[in-house]
N, C-alpha and C positions, 0 to 999 in steps of 0.2 A: 165416653161411650160406656153404656151399662153392660153388665154381663149378658143380659138377654139379647141386646143388639149384637154383641160379639158372637154369641152362639148362632144367631141368624145369619151373620156374614159367613161364619165357618161352614154352616150347613149349605149355604148357597154355593160355596166353592168346594164342596165335599169331594167332588171327583178329582179336582186338581190336587187336593191334599192327599187323597188315597193314592193317586198315580205317583206323586212325588215320593211318598213313603215306600211304595212297592219298588220303584226304581232305585231308591237308596239301598234297600235291603238286597236287591239283586246285585247291585254294584259291589256292595260289601262282600257278598258271598263269592262273587267272581274273583275279587281281590284276594280273598282267603285262599282260593284254589290256585291262583296263579303265582302270587307273591310267596316266596319261600319263608318259612318262619324264622324269626331272628330272636336269639337269646342273648341276654346281657349278664355278665358276671362281674363282680366287684372285688377288688383286693385293695387293702389299705396299708399305708406305710406312714410312720410318724417321723416328722422332722425335728431335730434337736435345736430349734431356733431359740429356745429359752435357756439353754445351758451356756455358761460362759466359756470362752475360748480357753483351752487348757494351757496355752502358752502365755497369752496376754491378759487373760482374765476378763476380757471385754465381753459384753452381751450385745447381740445384734439389736439395733434400734428398730422401731416400728416401720420406718420408711425402708431401711435396709432389709428388713424381714420380708416386706412385700416383694421387693426386687429378688431376693433370694428364693422365695417360694415360686415366683413366676419363672425363674431360671430353672428350678428343679422340675417344674411342670413341663417345660419345653424339653428338658433333658430326657424325660421318660419317653417322649415321642420322637427322640432322635434316632438316626439310623444305627448308631453304635449300640444303644440299648435294645432296640428292636432286633438287630442282627444277633445279639447275644441270646435273646429269647428264642429265636429260630434255631440256634445251635443247641440250646437246652432241650428242646422238644424234638430235635432231629427231623424237622419238617422238610429240609432240603433233600433228605434221603428217602422220603415217602414216595412210593410208586404212584399213588393217586395224585399227589401234589405235583410230581414231575410231569405227569400226563396233562394236568391242568395248565401247568406252566408252558408246556410245548404247544398247546392248542390255543393259548391266549395271546393277546397283543402285549408282549412284554417289552416292547421298545428297545430291544437289544440289551436289556439288563440281565445280569447273571441271576440265577434263581434265588440266591440269598438276598440280594437287594430288592428283587421283585416281591419276595415274600415280606420283607421289612416294610416296603411301601404299602402293601395291603394291610399289614398289621397297624401301621401308623394311622391309616385312614379309618380303621374301625375302633380306634382307641380314643377315649375321652378321659382327661385328667382334670380334677377340680379339688378345691380345698373344702373340707367339711366346715361349714359355718361355725365361727367362734372357736376353732381349734387350729392346731398346727399339723393336722392329719391330711395327707393327700389320698384321694380316692381314685383308683385306677379302674376304669370300666372298659370292658372289651365285648364287642358284639360279634356273634358267630351264628352259624346255622344249626349248631347243636349245643346243648348246655355243657357237655363235657369239653368241647373245644373252647368255648368261652371261658370256662373256669380254669382250664390248664394254661391258656395264654395269659389271662389276667395275673395268675400266680407267677408265671414265667417272667412277665414284664416287671413285676415287683422284685423278684429275685435278681433279675439282670440289672435293674436300677441300683439295688443295694450293693451288688458286686462291683458295678462301675463306680459308685460313690466311694466304696472302701478302697478300690484300686487307686483312685485319684488321691485320696487322703494318704495312702501309703507312699505314693510318689512324692507328694508334698512333704511328708515327714522325712523321707530319705534326703530330699534336697536341703531341708532345714538342718538335718543332722550333719550333712556334708559341709554346710556353711559353718556351723559351729565348730566342727572338727578342724576346718581350715583356719578359723580364727584362733582356736586353741593352739594350733601348731605354730602360727605366727607369734603369738604371745610367748610360747615356750622358747622359740628361737631367740626372741628379744631378751628373755630372762637369762638364757644360757650365755648370750653375748655379754650381757651386763655382768653376770657372775664371773665370766672369764676375764673381763676387763678389770674387775675389782681385785683379782688375784695378782695382777701385774702392776697395780698402782702402789707406789711406795710413799709413805708419809714422810715429810721432812723431819729430820732429827733436830730438836731444840738445843 
């Protein structure tokens, strides 16, 4: 079909084209008026997947790294982290949020869990291509709310990760201390036994 033929067909159906365009514009305008605006804020955190383990000296393999990153991604959208973010911003004490909670279908959940579920639903976590950086995105009706919650989720995730590492370090230290105590007890017993052993006189 030549350009001239195309223009003739378009002109023959000009009323349909104009009507479709006008309806699309009207629909978009109505959607803008009805649908509340949504803003998205992004906060980033870097994962130390390239650093060797301080105890074993091992580096996470590429396969294990993918699993680790997927786990951290899900952890950010976990109730524990979202609940910590709620606490950081004191949302559960906000009169406006309490009113919204009371007038909504909360399915019997307490306000903290209800807020956490809403936060999780509005949160997206992805890995920046070619890096070990996690990008946390949060959508909200105002840019201030979006930014504050994205940062709160990042801070809550970091705090949760550090708390987990502290617990693991404490357990490891307790295990080493118990092993050292056992070895010390064996050494003391061997030392005490040596004092009582008499060598035969030739």
